[in-house]
KOLDRENLUM-165032 format. One record per residue (C-alpha): residue number from 1; x, y, z. Coordinates in nm, 4 decimals. Last residue first. Layout:
<rs>
{NUM; {X; Y; Z}}
...
</rs>
This chain:
<rs>
{376; {5.8512; -1.2878; -1.6990}}
{375; {6.0190; -1.2252; -2.0291}}
{374; {6.3825; -1.1170; -2.0238}}
{373; {6.5359; -0.9608; -2.3193}}
{372; {6.9024; -0.9097; -2.3947}}
{371; {6.9816; -0.6417; -2.6454}}
{370; {7.1581; -0.7478; -2.9592}}
{369; {7.5382; -0.6939; -2.9635}}
{368; {7.6729; -0.3980; -3.1613}}
{367; {7.6891; -0.1718; -2.8551}}
{366; {7.8977; -0.4261; -2.6641}}
{365; {8.2262; -0.2495; -2.6666}}
{364; {8.0574; 0.0826; -2.6041}}
{363; {7.9139; -0.0483; -2.2716}}
{362; {7.5571; 0.0818; -2.2258}}
{361; {7.4055; -0.2665; -2.2353}}
{360; {7.0275; -0.2275; -2.2853}}
{359; {6.7827; -0.4331; -2.0763}}
{358; {6.4225; -0.4733; -2.2114}}
{357; {6.1645; -0.6016; -1.9590}}
{356; {5.8494; -0.7616; -2.0948}}
{355; {5.5559; -0.7857; -1.8555}}
{354; {5.2730; -1.0379; -1.8200}}
{353; {4.9054; -1.0578; -1.7255}}
{352; {4.7425; -1.3597; -1.8925}}
{351; {4.6338; -1.3871; -2.2511}}
{350; {4.3698; -1.6281; -2.3802}}
{349; {4.5222; -1.8357; -2.6550}}
{348; {4.4019; -1.8531; -3.0115}}
{347; {4.4252; -2.1653; -3.2284}}
{346; {4.1009; -2.1375; -3.4234}}
{345; {3.9389; -2.4215; -3.2298}}
{344; {4.0716; -2.2913; -2.8951}}
{343; {3.8970; -1.9584; -2.9436}}
{342; {3.5616; -2.1313; -2.9979}}
{341; {3.6126; -2.3665; -2.7011}}
{340; {3.6940; -2.0743; -2.4701}}
{339; {3.3867; -1.8876; -2.5978}}
{338; {3.1772; -2.1987; -2.5312}}
{337; {3.3056; -2.2155; -2.1740}}
{336; {3.2269; -1.8474; -2.1119}}
{335; {2.8744; -1.8837; -2.2532}}
{334; {2.8029; -2.1873; -2.0356}}
{333; {2.9198; -2.0041; -1.7230}}
{332; {2.7100; -1.6976; -1.8004}}
{331; {2.4014; -1.9096; -1.8664}}
{330; {2.4457; -2.1029; -1.5417}}
{329; {2.5035; -1.7806; -1.3478}}
{328; {2.1840; -1.6305; -1.4900}}
{327; {1.9867; -1.9430; -1.4031}}
{326; {2.1056; -1.9188; -1.0420}}
{325; {2.0324; -1.5458; -1.0109}}
{324; {1.6891; -1.5517; -1.1717}}
{323; {1.6736; -1.2749; -1.4331}}
{322; {1.6231; -1.5139; -1.7230}}
{321; {1.6552; -1.4290; -2.0938}}
{320; {2.0195; -1.3304; -2.0514}}
{319; {2.1613; -1.0037; -2.1795}}
{318; {2.4615; -0.9174; -2.3967}}
{317; {2.7976; -0.7346; -2.4083}}
{316; {3.1197; -0.9092; -2.5127}}
{315; {3.4281; -0.6833; -2.5385}}
{314; {3.7393; -0.8233; -2.7045}}
{313; {4.0741; -0.7098; -2.5643}}
{312; {4.4185; -0.7635; -2.7205}}
{311; {4.6357; -0.8529; -2.4272}}
{310; {4.9168; -0.7489; -2.1913}}
{309; {4.8677; -0.3773; -2.1348}}
{308; {4.5520; -0.3732; -2.3437}}
{307; {4.5105; -0.2831; -2.7088}}
{306; {4.1410; -0.2142; -2.7035}}
{305; {3.7960; -0.2700; -2.8476}}
{304; {3.7675; -0.5809; -3.0616}}
{303; {3.3906; -0.5975; -3.0722}}
{302; {3.0943; -0.8170; -2.9702}}
{301; {2.7668; -0.6375; -2.8908}}
{300; {2.4202; -0.7764; -2.8182}}
{299; {2.0580; -0.6648; -2.8476}}
{298; {1.7203; -0.8193; -2.9352}}
{297; {1.8465; -1.1785; -2.9311}}
{296; {1.8283; -1.2497; -2.5614}}
{295; {2.0810; -1.5122; -2.4554}}
{294; {1.9724; -1.8362; -2.2827}}
{293; {1.9105; -2.0265; -2.6082}}
{292; {2.2636; -1.9596; -2.7472}}
{291; {2.2632; -1.9540; -3.1276}}
{290; {2.2925; -1.5804; -3.1892}}
{289; {2.5396; -1.5385; -2.9026}}
{288; {2.7640; -1.8134; -3.0355}}
{287; {2.7585; -1.6601; -3.3848}}
{286; {2.8789; -1.3329; -3.2392}}
{285; {3.1584; -1.5195; -3.0611}}
{284; {3.2664; -1.6811; -3.3881}}
{283; {3.2626; -1.3505; -3.5768}}
{282; {3.4850; -1.1879; -3.3142}}
{281; {3.7310; -1.4797; -3.3213}}
{280; {3.7458; -1.4815; -3.7029}}
{279; {3.8113; -1.1079; -3.7140}}
{278; {4.0901; -1.1536; -3.4557}}
{277; {4.2351; -1.4453; -3.6541}}
{276; {4.2545; -1.2275; -3.9638}}
{275; {4.4092; -0.9388; -3.7681}}
{274; {4.6833; -1.1735; -3.6356}}
{273; {4.6937; -1.2864; -3.2732}}
{272; {5.0481; -1.3029; -3.1309}}
{271; {4.9512; -1.0181; -2.8994}}
{270; {4.7670; -1.2714; -2.6839}}
{269; {4.3928; -1.2776; -2.6363}}
{268; {4.1985; -1.0800; -2.3753}}
{267; {3.8263; -1.1362; -2.3238}}
{266; {3.6353; -0.8554; -2.1521}}
{265; {3.2908; -0.9714; -2.0470}}
{264; {2.9611; -0.7957; -1.9761}}
{263; {2.6523; -1.0077; -1.9126}}
{262; {2.3369; -0.8171; -1.8256}}
{261; {2.0158; -0.9436; -1.6685}}
{260; {1.6712; -0.8933; -1.8197}}
{259; {1.3325; -0.7425; -1.7264}}
{258; {1.4669; -0.5738; -1.4096}}
{257; {1.2065; -0.5801; -1.1347}}
{256; {1.3883; -0.8256; -0.9104}}
{255; {1.6810; -0.5833; -0.8781}}
{254; {1.4693; -0.3252; -0.6998}}
{253; {1.7246; -0.0492; -0.6355}}
{252; {1.5844; 0.1666; -0.3564}}
{251; {1.7040; 0.5238; -0.3083}}
{250; {1.6424; 0.6044; 0.0562}}
{249; {1.3899; 0.8434; 0.2133}}
{248; {1.1116; 0.5838; 0.2491}}
{247; {1.3560; 0.3341; 0.3986}}
{246; {1.4292; 0.5667; 0.6895}}
{245; {1.0611; 0.6289; 0.7695}}
{244; {0.9964; 0.2563; 0.7173}}
{243; {1.2372; 0.1652; 0.9952}}
{242; {1.4845; -0.1007; 0.8659}}
{241; {1.5168; -0.4448; 1.0254}}
{240; {1.8082; -0.6396; 0.8732}}
{239; {1.8052; -1.0193; 0.9032}}
{238; {2.1281; -1.2131; 0.8495}}
{237; {2.1277; -1.5084; 0.6095}}
{236; {2.4577; -1.4085; 0.4365}}
{235; {2.2466; -1.3287; 0.1316}}
{234; {2.0607; -1.0681; 0.3366}}
{233; {1.7042; -1.1076; 0.4611}}
{232; {1.5341; -0.7680; 0.4636}}
{231; {1.2728; -0.6767; 0.7251}}
{230; {1.0617; -0.3636; 0.6841}}
{229; {0.9628; -0.1450; 0.9772}}
{228; {0.6857; 0.0252; 1.1708}}
{227; {0.3642; -0.0785; 1.0005}}
{226; {0.5104; -0.4022; 0.8668}}
{225; {0.6654; -0.5289; 0.5446}}
{224; {0.8231; -0.8748; 0.5753}}
{223; {1.0866; -1.0829; 0.3965}}
{222; {1.2292; -0.8438; 0.1386}}
{221; {1.5289; -1.0236; -0.0138}}
{220; {1.8801; -0.8858; 0.0213}}
{219; {2.1058; -0.5839; -0.0038}}
{218; {2.1825; -0.3131; 0.2495}}
{217; {2.4709; -0.0680; 0.1941}}
{216; {2.2345; 0.1966; 0.0583}}
{215; {1.9163; 0.0226; -0.0478}}
{214; {1.9415; -0.2898; -0.2642}}
{213; {1.6377; -0.5018; -0.3322}}
{212; {1.5554; -0.8626; -0.4201}}
{211; {1.1794; -0.8898; -0.4123}}
{210; {1.0092; -1.1628; -0.2058}}
{209; {0.7599; -0.9311; -0.0362}}
{208; {0.6863; -0.6334; -0.2595}}
{207; {0.8947; -0.3428; -0.3831}}
{206; {0.8747; 0.0233; -0.4846}}
{205; {0.4953; 0.0051; -0.4310}}
{204; {0.4345; 0.3832; -0.4409}}
{203; {0.1066; 0.3613; -0.2486}}
{202; {0.2012; 0.0830; -0.0079}}
{201; {0.5514; 0.2189; 0.0493}}
{200; {0.3954; 0.5612; 0.1120}}
{199; {0.1534; 0.4120; 0.3650}}
{198; {0.4356; 0.2320; 0.5440}}
{197; {0.6353; 0.5561; 0.5581}}
{196; {0.3311; 0.7278; 0.7036}}
{195; {0.3285; 0.4618; 0.9742}}
{194; {0.7028; 0.5050; 1.0303}}
{193; {0.6612; 0.8821; 1.0586}}
{192; {0.3813; 0.8298; 1.3107}}
{191; {0.5958; 0.6003; 1.5244}}
{190; {0.8896; 0.8402; 1.5111}}
{189; {0.6768; 1.1367; 1.6122}}
{188; {0.4974; 0.9541; 1.8935}}
{187; {0.5988; 1.1903; 2.1728}}
{186; {0.5662; 1.4958; 1.9504}}
{185; {0.2271; 1.3788; 1.8238}}
{184; {0.1080; 1.3058; 2.1773}}
{183; {0.2066; 1.6531; 2.2928}}
{182; {0.0422; 1.8116; 1.9892}}
{181; {-0.2718; 1.6040; 2.0422}}
{180; {-0.2919; 1.7213; 2.4007}}
{179; {-0.2530; 2.0825; 2.2942}}
{178; {-0.5147; 2.0403; 2.0238}}
{177; {-0.7460; 1.8486; 2.2555}}
{176; {-0.7283; 2.1360; 2.5013}}
{175; {-0.8061; 2.3839; 2.2248}}
{174; {-1.0847; 2.1642; 2.0883}}
{173; {-1.2435; 2.1393; 2.4307}}
{172; {-1.2181; 2.5137; 2.4799}}
{171; {-1.3816; 2.5766; 2.1413}}
{170; {-1.6528; 2.3176; 2.2081}}
{169; {-1.9012; 2.5563; 2.3612}}
{168; {-2.1937; 2.3858; 2.5285}}
{167; {-2.5502; 2.4137; 2.4064}}
{166; {-2.6495; 2.0485; 2.4107}}
{165; {-2.6210; 2.0510; 2.0324}}
{164; {-2.2503; 2.1431; 2.0550}}
{163; {-2.1757; 1.8617; 2.2999}}
{162; {-2.3665; 1.6160; 2.0822}}
{161; {-2.1887; 1.7356; 1.7688}}
{160; {-1.8491; 1.6990; 1.9368}}
{159; {-1.9369; 1.3449; 2.0464}}
{158; {-2.0459; 1.2564; 1.6924}}
{157; {-1.7235; 1.3994; 1.5505}}
{156; {-1.5162; 1.1795; 1.7828}}
{155; {-1.7256; 0.8729; 1.6999}}
{154; {-1.6732; 0.9364; 1.3277}}
{153; {-1.2959; 0.9847; 1.3767}}
{152; {-1.2750; 0.6585; 1.5734}}
{151; {-1.4593; 0.4873; 1.2888}}
{150; {-1.2238; 0.6304; 1.0267}}
{149; {-0.9143; 0.5205; 1.2206}}
{148; {-1.0513; 0.1725; 1.2893}}
{147; {-1.1262; 0.1115; 0.9213}}
{146; {-0.7886; 0.2497; 0.8095}}
{145; {-0.6050; 0.0192; 1.0516}}
{144; {-0.8179; -0.2770; 0.9450}}
{143; {-0.7158; -0.2107; 0.5803}}
{142; {-0.3458; -0.1525; 0.6597}}
{141; {-0.2750; -0.5107; 0.7647}}
{140; {-0.3826; -0.6511; 0.4269}}
{139; {-0.2141; -0.3510; 0.2615}}
{138; {0.1168; -0.4577; 0.4124}}
{137; {0.0780; -0.8196; 0.3013}}
{136; {0.2036; -0.7399; -0.0491}}
{135; {0.0983; -0.9582; -0.3399}}
{134; {-0.1904; -0.7382; -0.4513}}
{133; {-0.5302; -0.8689; -0.5623}}
{132; {-0.6394; -0.9484; -0.2064}}
{131; {-0.5713; -0.5877; -0.1027}}
{130; {-0.8197; -0.4532; -0.3623}}
{129; {-1.0974; -0.6757; -0.2284}}
{128; {-1.0089; -0.5663; 0.1246}}
{127; {-1.0143; -0.2005; 0.0205}}
{126; {-1.3656; -0.2429; -0.1222}}
{125; {-1.4855; -0.4370; 0.1831}}
{124; {-1.3332; -0.1828; 0.4210}}
{123; {-1.4952; 0.1069; 0.2352}}
{122; {-1.8303; -0.0747; 0.2551}}
{121; {-1.7724; -0.1449; 0.6260}}
{120; {-1.7236; 0.2286; 0.6805}}
{119; {-2.0943; 0.2628; 0.5979}}
{118; {-2.1734; 0.1099; 0.9384}}
{117; {-2.0110; 0.3950; 1.1304}}
{116; {-2.1734; 0.6471; 0.8957}}
{115; {-2.5175; 0.5023; 0.9756}}
{114; {-2.4475; 0.4840; 1.3481}}
{113; {-2.3195; 0.8429; 1.3467}}
{112; {-2.6398; 0.9543; 1.1707}}
{111; {-2.8556; 0.7667; 1.4230}}
{110; {-2.6596; 0.8950; 1.7223}}
{109; {-2.6931; 1.2504; 1.5954}}
{108; {-3.0692; 1.2034; 1.5478}}
{107; {-3.1115; 1.0509; 1.8929}}
{106; {-2.9090; 1.3306; 2.0544}}
{105; {-3.1069; 1.5922; 1.8622}}
{104; {-3.4334; 1.4346; 1.9813}}
{103; {-3.3078; 1.4479; 2.3409}}
{102; {-3.2039; 1.8100; 2.2953}}
{101; {-3.5556; 1.8847; 2.1731}}
{100; {-3.6994; 1.7192; 2.4835}}
{99; {-3.4726; 1.9167; 2.7160}}
{98; {-3.5560; 2.2409; 2.5363}}
{97; {-3.9280; 2.1756; 2.5716}}
{96; {-3.8950; 2.0749; 2.9352}}
{95; {-3.7585; 2.4161; 3.0300}}
{94; {-3.8144; 2.3859; 3.4027}}
{93; {-4.0283; 2.6440; 3.5873}}
{92; {-4.1332; 2.7161; 3.3184}}
{91; {-4.0626; 2.6123; 2.9582}}
{90; {-4.3746; 2.4067; 2.9087}}
{89; {-4.3919; 2.1317; 2.6463}}
{88; {-4.5534; 2.2088; 2.3140}}
{87; {-4.6902; 1.8554; 2.2882}}
{86; {-4.7341; 1.8594; 1.9104}}
{85; {-4.3792; 1.9662; 1.8279}}
{84; {-4.2380; 1.7163; 2.0762}}
{83; {-4.4490; 1.4391; 1.9234}}
{82; {-4.3382; 1.5333; 1.5719}}
{81; {-3.9738; 1.5051; 1.6827}}
{80; {-4.0345; 1.1728; 1.8566}}
{79; {-4.2016; 1.0319; 1.5458}}
{78; {-3.9116; 1.1499; 1.3290}}
{77; {-3.6695; 0.9818; 1.5702}}
{76; {-3.8718; 0.6586; 1.5562}}
{75; {-3.8616; 0.6624; 1.1750}}
{74; {-3.4857; 0.7240; 1.1876}}
{73; {-3.4409; 0.4212; 1.4139}}
{72; {-3.5849; 0.1939; 1.1454}}
{71; {-3.3597; 0.3497; 0.8820}}
{70; {-3.0533; 0.3081; 1.1079}}
{69; {-3.1439; -0.0627; 1.1511}}
{68; {-3.1773; -0.1512; 0.7826}}
{67; {-2.9181; 0.0738; 0.6173}}
{66; {-2.6147; -0.1517; 0.6771}}
{65; {-2.7972; -0.4716; 0.5893}}
{64; {-2.9290; -0.3022; 0.2764}}
{63; {-2.5774; -0.2017; 0.1706}}
{62; {-2.4427; -0.5581; 0.2014}}
{61; {-2.7270; -0.6999; -0.0008}}
{60; {-2.6786; -0.4261; -0.2625}}
{59; {-2.3036; -0.5023; -0.2795}}
{58; {-2.3551; -0.8711; -0.3484}}
{57; {-2.4113; -0.8182; -0.7197}}
{56; {-2.5832; -1.0819; -0.9328}}
{55; {-2.9318; -0.9779; -0.8274}}
{54; {-3.1816; -1.2252; -0.6801}}
{53; {-3.0566; -1.1613; -0.3277}}
{52; {-3.1669; -0.7987; -0.3532}}
{51; {-3.5296; -0.8992; -0.4084}}
{50; {-3.5186; -1.1282; -0.1045}}
{49; {-3.3691; -0.8519; 0.1105}}
{48; {-3.6369; -0.6027; -0.0005}}
{47; {-3.9362; -0.8325; 0.0422}}
{46; {-3.9622; -1.0399; 0.3586}}
{45; {-3.6889; -0.9071; 0.5875}}
{44; {-3.6713; -0.5458; 0.4716}}
{43; {-4.0463; -0.5207; 0.4388}}
{42; {-4.0961; -0.6665; 0.7887}}
{41; {-3.8473; -0.4191; 0.9367}}
{40; {-4.0295; -0.1379; 0.7561}}
{39; {-4.3635; -0.2543; 0.8956}}
{38; {-4.2169; -0.2740; 1.2467}}
{37; {-4.0788; 0.0778; 1.2176}}
{36; {-4.4092; 0.1965; 1.0734}}
{35; {-4.5818; 0.0659; 1.3870}}
{34; {-4.3316; 0.2429; 1.6082}}
{33; {-4.3947; 0.5653; 1.4176}}
{32; {-4.7721; 0.5130; 1.4382}}
{31; {-4.7419; 0.4676; 1.8157}}
{30; {-4.5333; 0.7857; 1.8404}}
{29; {-4.7957; 0.9770; 1.6450}}
{28; {-5.0708; 0.8346; 1.8663}}
{27; {-4.8704; 0.9267; 2.1760}}
{26; {-4.8479; 1.2848; 2.0492}}
{25; {-5.2173; 1.2954; 1.9590}}
{24; {-5.3220; 1.1677; 2.3010}}
{23; {-5.0901; 1.4082; 2.4825}}
{22; {-5.2159; 1.6978; 2.2700}}
{21; {-5.5724; 1.6113; 2.3631}}
{20; {-5.4873; 1.5803; 2.7324}}
{19; {-5.3648; 1.9362; 2.7406}}
{18; {-5.0092; 1.9967; 2.8561}}
{17; {-4.9356; 2.2221; 3.1555}}
{16; {-4.8065; 1.9491; 3.3803}}
{15; {-5.1170; 1.7470; 3.2851}}
{14; {-5.3960; 1.9608; 3.1484}}
{13; {-5.7696; 1.9072; 3.1134}}
{12; {-5.9119; 2.0166; 2.7803}}
{11; {-5.9705; 1.6570; 2.6780}}
{10; {-6.2029; 1.6006; 2.9723}}
{9; {-6.3886; 1.9333; 2.9431}}
{8; {-6.4682; 1.8590; 2.5814}}
{7; {-6.5823; 1.5091; 2.6734}}
{6; {-6.8156; 1.6537; 2.9407}}
{5; {-6.9502; 1.9102; 2.6944}}
{4; {-7.0124; 1.6355; 2.4417}}
{3; {-7.1875; 1.4262; 2.7034}}
{2; {-7.3969; 1.7273; 2.8114}}
{1; {-7.4864; 1.7999; 2.4513}}
</rs>
């Protein structure tokens, strides 16, 4: 009984107002938490990771690597919380209990922020996989920008949570940050508008690198799409740099996206052409279009349309199978030459601009004479 009484007196002794028994239990809980942390780390390394590697998907491996360390820290945080509850730290003369609870809150906030910070890598991996599929390099540059922005936002929220948990008011901090952010936003208005313009170009995808576009009085091939501006190489080999905020508000004609390229010709033959020869000429041109390999066969028009000032006009309207500029020009040239050959075979001449001037002699003595004509 004396030994039991001595042991009872020993564990009832206090250290800074905390009984020795509670100290022993609290340290035991913390020791168990650290032990569980090591066990969990061993399970992750020896069992869970190996099981995940046997699956066909790589996402579970990636997710486990992200959750590993925050999960281990969470066990330690839980142990610390239970230890604080068991210790029942004194509040006088210094509020040790509140300080300890604030410490646990800081650890928990840090752990959650760490987890969210690592989870951003999953978003980055998904966006990176999507960016590889697209042809544009803008989204390749935009993925790291999005990752950094989200992580900065997470760190900012974590700091605000820590300040709030420590018992300080964050309303004044937010107000000052709001004024500072407004000043920065006004100073960087053009930069921000260009960045948003880049995002809109990425989302709407009106063009990609290599496309032939026309915007306002600018026309050329898109050479580079950046965060601030887009560079267009003109056909005269000059380089135009257009801010994305300006380009976003312009009507963009993406010529590279047209499925076919139009040929529209007006062929004028002389007024000496008879109706029979005109019908023969129209039929011959229609036959040319049907047999030409570079002309699309889904739609074409060939018609005698107008009595022009110096010619009888035949309209030819069709589309080429290729939209490439050089191939289109080759097809157009070949079609024009074959039309010339077809008209030449039936004896028709292509008209050229001319005028006929009729001069009437008003002298009564010469009224019976035929009027002189001058053709120029």
